[in-house]
C-alpha positions in Angstrom: -68.6 -35.7 -14.7 -68.5 -37.8 -11.6 -65.7 -40.3 -10.6 -67.6 -43.3 -12.0 -68.0 -41.7 -15.4 -64.3 -40.8 -15.4 -63.3 -44.4 -14.6 -65.6 -45.8 -17.3 -65.1 -43.4 -20.2 -61.6 -42.0 -19.5 -59.6 -44.6 -17.6 -61.1 -47.9 -18.8 -60.5 -47.3 -22.5 -56.8 -46.9 -22.0 -56.7 -49.9 -19.7 -58.4 -52.0 -22.3 -56.2 -50.8 -25.2 -53.0 -51.3 -23.1 -54.0 -54.9 -22.3 -55.0 -55.4 -25.9 -51.6 -54.3 -27.2 -49.3 -55.8 -24.6 -51.4 -59.0 -24.4 -50.7 -59.7 -28.1 -47.0 -59.1 -27.6 -47.0 -61.5 -24.7 -49.1 -64.1 -26.5 -46.9 -64.0 -29.6 -43.7 -64.3 -27.5 -44.7 -67.0 -25.1 -47.6 -68.8 -26.8 -46.7 -68.6 -30.5 -47.9 -72.1 -31.3 -51.2 -71.4 -29.5 -51.9 -68.5 -31.8 -54.6 -70.3 -33.7 -58.3 -70.8 -34.0 -58.0 -74.5 -32.9 -60.2 -75.4 -35.9 -62.8 -78.1 -35.2 -63.8 -78.6 -38.8 -62.7 -82.3 -38.7 -65.4 -83.0 -36.1 -68.3 -81.4 -37.9 -68.6 -79.4 -41.1 -72.3 -79.0 -42.0 -73.2 -76.4 -39.4 -69.8 -74.8 -39.7 -70.4 -74.2 -43.5 -73.6 -72.5 -42.6 -72.6 -70.5 -39.6 -69.0 -69.5 -40.3 -69.6 -67.5 -43.5 -72.7 -65.8 -42.2 -70.9 -64.8 -39.0 -67.6 -63.6 -40.7 -69.1 -61.7 -43.6 -71.7 -60.1 -41.3 -69.0 -59.2 -38.8 -66.9 -57.7 -41.6 -69.8 -55.4 -42.5 -70.3 -54.5 -38.8 -66.6 -53.5 -38.5 -66.7 -51.4 -41.7 -69.8 -49.7 -40.4 -68.2 -48.9 -37.1 -65.1 -47.6 -38.9 -67.3 -45.3 -41.0 -69.4 -44.2 -38.1 -66.8 -43.7 -35.4 -63.6 -42.8 -37.3 -65.0 -40.6 -40.1 -66.2 -37.3 -38.8 -69.8 -36.1 -39.6 -68.5 -33.0 -41.3 -66.5 -35.2 -43.8 -69.6 -37.1 -45.1 -71.5 -33.8 -45.3 -68.7 -32.2 -47.3 -68.8 -35.2 -49.6 -72.4 -34.5 -50.4 -73.9 -37.2 -48.2 -76.9 -35.8 -46.4 -77.7 -36.8 -42.8 -80.9 -38.5 -43.9 -79.2 -40.6 -46.5 -76.4 -41.5 -44.1 -78.9 -42.4 -41.3 -81.1 -44.6 -43.5 -78.1 -46.4 -45.0 -76.4 -46.9 -41.7 -79.6 -48.2 -40.0 -80.6 -50.6 -42.8 -77.1 -52.0 -43.5 -76.2 -52.1 -39.8 -79.4 -53.9 -38.9 -78.9 -56.5 -41.7 -75.2 -57.0 -40.8 -76.1 -57.3 -37.1 -78.8 -59.9 -37.7 -76.4 -61.9 -40.0 -73.6 -61.8 -37.4 -75.8 -62.7 -34.5 -77.5 -65.5 -36.5 -74.1 -66.9 -37.6 -72.8 -66.8 -34.1 -76.0 -68.5 -32.8 -75.4 -71.4 -35.3 -71.7 -71.7 -34.2 -72.6 -71.7 -30.5 -75.4 -74.3 -31.1 -72.9 -76.4 -33.0 -70.3 -76.1 -30.2 -72.8 -77.1 -27.6 -74.6 -79.9 -29.4 -71.7 -81.7 -31.2 -69.9 -83.9 -28.7 -66.3 -83.7 -30.0 -66.6 -79.9 -30.6 -68.0 -79.3 -27.1 -65.3 -81.4 -25.6 -62.6 -79.3 -27.3 -64.3 -76.1 -25.9 -62.3 -74.5 -23.1 -63.5 -72.2 -20.3 -61.6 -69.5 -22.2 -63.7 -70.2 -25.3 -67.0 -70.0 -23.2 -66.0 -66.6 -21.8 -65.1 -65.3 -25.2 -68.4 -66.5 -26.8 -70.4 -65.0 -23.9 -68.7 -61.5 -24.1 -68.8 -61.5 -27.9 -72.5 -62.5 -28.0 -73.3 -59.8 -25.4 -71.4 -57.1 -27.4 -73.1 -58.0 -30.6 -76.6 -58.3 -29.0 -76.2 -54.9 -27.3 -75.0 -53.3 -30.5 -77.9 -54.7 -32.5 -80.4 -53.7 -29.7 -79.1 -50.2 -29.5 -79.5 -49.8 -33.3 -83.0 -51.2 -33.4 -84.3 -49.5 -30.2 -82.9 -46.1 -30.9 -83.3 -45.8 -34.7 -86.1 -48.2 -35.6 -88.4 -48.2 -32.6 -87.4 -44.8 -31.3 -87.0 -41.4 -32.7 -83.4 -41.9 -33.7 -80.1 -41.0 -32.1 -77.2 -39.3 -33.8 -74.2 -41.1 -32.2 -71.8 -39.2 -34.5 -72.3 -36.1 -32.3 -71.4 -37.8 -29.0 -70.0 -41.3 -29.2 -67.9 -40.8 -32.3 -66.1 -37.7 -31.0 -65.5 -39.5 -27.7 -64.0 -42.5 -29.5 -61.7 -40.3 -31.6 -60.7 -38.2 -28.5 -59.2 -41.3 -26.9 -56.6 -41.7 -29.6 -55.8 -38.0 -29.5 -55.1 -38.4 -25.7 -57.8 -35.8 -25.0 -60.6 -38.0 -23.8 -64.0 -36.3 -23.6 -65.7 -38.7 -21.2 -68.7 -36.4 -20.7 -69.8 -37.0 -24.2 -70.2 -40.8 -23.6 -71.7 -40.2 -20.1 -74.7 -38.6 -21.8 -75.3 -41.3 -24.3 -78.3 -43.7 -24.1 -77.9 -46.7 -21.8 -77.8 -49.3 -24.5 -75.0 -47.5 -26.3 -73.0 -47.2 -23.1 -73.5 -50.9 -22.3 -72.4 -51.8 -25.8 -69.3 -49.7 -25.4 -68.4 -51.2 -22.0 -68.9 -54.8 -23.3 -66.7 -53.9 -26.3 -63.9 -52.7 -23.9 -64.1 -56.0 -22.1 -64.0 -57.9 -25.4 -60.8 -56.0 -26.4 -59.3 -56.7 -23.0 -59.7 -60.4 -23.2 -59.0 -60.6 -27.0 -55.3 -61.4 -26.8 -55.9 -64.4 -24.6 -58.6 -66.1 -26.8 -58.8 -67.6 -30.2 -59.8 -64.2 -31.5 -56.1 -63.5 -32.1 -56.4 -65.2 -35.4 -58.2 -62.1 -36.7 -54.8 -60.3 -36.6 -53.0 -63.0 -38.6 -52.4 -62.9 -42.3 -50.9 -65.8 -44.2 -48.1 -63.7 -45.6 -45.7 -66.6 -45.4 -47.7 -68.5 -48.0 -46.5 -66.1 -50.6 -42.8 -67.0 -50.2 -42.8 -70.5 -48.9 -41.3 -73.3 -51.1 -43.4 -75.7 -52.9 -44.5 -78.8 -51.0 -43.3 -82.0 -52.7 -45.5 -85.1 -52.3 -43.7 -88.4 -52.8 -45.5 -91.7 -53.4 -44.2 -95.0 -52.2 -45.8 -96.7 -55.2 -43.5 -96.7 -58.2 -46.3 -97.6 -60.6 -47.9 -94.8 -62.5 -51.6 -94.6 -63.2 -53.1 -94.5 -66.6 -54.4 -90.9 -66.3 -52.0 -88.0 -66.9 -51.3 -86.2 -63.7 -52.6 -82.7 -63.3 -50.3 -79.7 -63.6 -48.3 -79.4 -60.5 -48.7 -83.1 -59.6 -46.1 -84.5 -62.0 -43.8 -87.0 -60.4 -40.3 -85.7 -59.5 -38.6 -88.8 -60.9 
């Protein structure tokens, strides 16, 4: 393995993961109020209702597919009775559908952000960089799946890319496995590393936020300035406090 491969598949993953972790700590400490998606729903909702669910649900399936393919060893699925053929067909079909849905949803969101004046005005350079890297990562992942497994003869990434991915977290990186992977898979992995490196400094931080506080926060009391009561009985939870 040459020096370039060592830099790309041994050093770069640790750099990206370090920036990802420390960047979130920094962002939470110094920009806690900026930890938000900066929602633009008030400016336009029709395209948002179409693109956002398509993108988010498609991305959820993509993430689950990556977890199953990269984290779960091949021997485990075989021990569970899942044949290589069944796994391959399921992964390709679901992965392609999820990829198309995610890319389609992202295309709608980017189109909305570019064509709706107030939304475009609220778009920062940081947002543009994030959308470009995210779109590139998704497009390369979808292209790798289609070219290798639909148009080509198939590629078993669980014998090369998956062991390389797991070896990083065991601190025994096997960069030579990734160095021999097809070009589209390597480009997809590199773009993903860039995405993780810029993640803490973009609106993507909202993906790591859970509304846990809503479970324990006190009720919100709405008070009206009008002392007159309407004819209809108020709904439960909306009764006047006095």
